[in-house]
N, C-alpha and C positions, 0 to 999 in steps of 0.2 A: 504494500500500500504506500502510495506517495503522500508525504506530509508536506503541506504547503504552508509557507509563512503567511502571516496576516497581510492582507492586501487585496487588490483586485487583479484579475487575470482575464485576458481576452481568450475566448474559447470557441469551439465549433462542435455542434452536436453531431455525433456520428451514429448514435443509436438511441432509441427510446421505446419503452414498452410498459404496459400496465403491470403494477406489482403491489400487492397488499394495500389496495385502496389509494395508491399514489402512482407516480410515474417514475420508473427507473431510467435515468439518463446517463449515457456514456459520452463523454466529450474529451476532446484533446485541446490542450493549451496551445495557442498559436503565436505567442510572443514572449519575450523575456527569458530569464534563466530556466524556467520550467517548460519552455517550448518543447512540444512533442510528448509531454507526460499525458497519460490517459487517466481521467478521473471518473469514478462512478458514484452517483448520488441518487437517493430516492427523495422525491419532493412531492408535495401536494399542490404546488403552485400551478401546475398545468393539467390538473385532473379533468377540466372541462374540455380539453382539446384532444383530438385524436393523436396518440403518441407518435405515429409515423409522420404526421405533419410537421413535427419538430426536427426531424432528421435533415441535416444540411443547413440549419439556421445558426447564425453566430449568437453568442451569448456572453455574459460576463459572470465570472465566478467571484464571489465576495467571501473572503475568508477572515473570520474573527474568532479568536480563542479556540482554534481547532474545529470550528463549525463552518461548513460551506453552504452558502446560499447562492442560488442561481437567479440571474436577472436576464431578461431578453431585451 
């Protein structure tokens, strides 16, 4: 598992699927020192959307105190 330092990271969603009432998102970081790292998170932020419609979209990962939040 990759540990990210607090901050914001540009990323690209490479896969998304429904999981446990949320959406599991796999994305890769596209800039900075962590470029190329693949991150997996489960979020409830996109439950109203078809998970496959998220694939290919850019997003921003926000890391604070070892918690990752995704913003589109």
